[in-house]
N, C-alpha and C positions, 0 to 999 in steps of 0.2 A: 504493500500499500504506499509506503513512504516513497519509493522511487516513482510510482505513478503519480503521486501528489506533486512531486518536484517537477515532473515533465507536463503536468496538466495545463498550466498557462500556455506553454508552447504548443501543445497539441491543440488546445482550443483555438489558438491564434492561426494555426496551420489549417484548421477546419472552418474558420470563421466565414470566409467567402462562400464556400460550398453550403454551409448551414444557413447563411443569410439568404441565399438564392433559393434553397429548399423551403425555408419558412415563407419567403415571399410568395411562392407558388401555392403553398398550403393555405395562406391567408386569403388568397383570391378565391379559392374553392375548397373550403374545409370539407372533408368527408364527413357523412352523417354520424359515423361511428368513432369519430376522433377521440371524443372524451372517454368512451369506453376503452379504446385502445390505450390511451394515455394512463388510465387507471390500471389496466393490466400490466403495462410495461413498468409503471411505478411500483406496483405490488410485487412483481417479479424481482426487480432490482433491489428493493429494501428487504426482500426475504434473504438476500445473500450479502447485504451491506450493513455493517455495524458503524453507525455514526461515531460511536465513542472511540473508534480507532483513528479517526480523522479530526473532526470538529474544525475543519478548515474555515467553514462559514463563520464560526465563532471567533476564530483567530485572525481573520483577514477583513471581515465586513461587520457592519452592525445593522440591526433592524431599525425600522421606524417604529416609534412608539405612539400608539393611539392614546386618546384620553382615557379610554377604558383600560388600556394596558397600564397606564400611569396610576390610575386609581387602585386597580387590583394589586400591582406590585408594591405600591406604597403601603397599602394596608397590610400586606403580607410582612413587610419589613418594619411594621409599626412606625411608619413615618407619615407626615402630611404629604399630600401630593406635591406641593411646592417644595417641600424639603427634599423629596426624591428627585425632582427636576434639578434643583440647585446642586445636589450632591453628584448626580450621575449623567445628566443630559445636557445637551446643547441644542440650539436650532440651527438647521442647515440652510443652504441657499434656497431650498424649495419651501422653507418655512415649517418644516417637519421636525419633531423632536427625534434626535438620534443620541447614541452614546457619546460621551465626551471623548473617548478613546477606544482603540482596538488594540489588542484582543479584548473581548468582552469582559467587563469587570466581573461578571458572575460566572465565568469559566473557571473551574478549579483545575489543579495540576493533573487529574485523571481524566480530563475532558468532560467531567460531569457539570451539569448546569446547576448552580446553587439555588436558582428560582425555577427550576423545571416545571413545578406544578402550576405556577402562575406566570410562566414565560409570555413575552409578547406574541400576539397573533402571527406576526411575520415569521417568528421563530418556529411556532407550531406548524406552520404551512410550508416552510422551506423544504425542498427547492421548488415547490409550486408545480411540480410535474403532474400532479393529479387533480389540478384545478379544473373546474368546469369552464367551458369556453376557452380551452387551451389556446386556440389560435389567436386570441386576443393578447397573449402575454409572451409571444415568441421573442421580443426584444429582451425581456427579462431572462428568458430561458437561455438566450445566446450568452449573456453575461454570466449566468450561473454555471455554464459548462466549463468556464476557466477557474471556478472556485470549488465546485462540487463534483467529485468523481462520479457519483450516482447520476447526476444530471447529464454529464458527458456521456455515460454509458446508455442512458435512456434515449437521448437523441440519436446515438449511433444506431441503436436497435430499431428505433422508430423509422429511420431512413431505410433500413432493410426491409421492414415489414409494410411500409407504406411508401413505395418509391414514387417519386414525382417526375 
């Protein structure tokens, strides 16, 4: 896994043009069974992928925090929402709350999440490969292939099973 993870940004870069073209065609005419196929590919990949051996998403990127996330996590940490914001978050160029720094503050040395049960929605749904209306998030998926080995594998398998 470590070698694959080191190679992943370059592999994703090498496939970027091909994937972008593939997704462009997919967006123009999404197959009726696309969401079902993505759910199958997602389930297959995550039946053999252990995120705890990687945690690259937590180490290299940060999620967006919704107001609901902030309320829930602050309550869990016994903080007022504003205290949580002041201590852990900042506002990005899109006016969204994000972590002040990465790797994630809540990632421990064993790749476990210290707030797993109350983690942000963006973390719960990552890498979004089983999302409904998948064809609407292909740009996000392209980005995630450089971060998440599972997302990379899912896209490669998708191209085999659904040639364009």
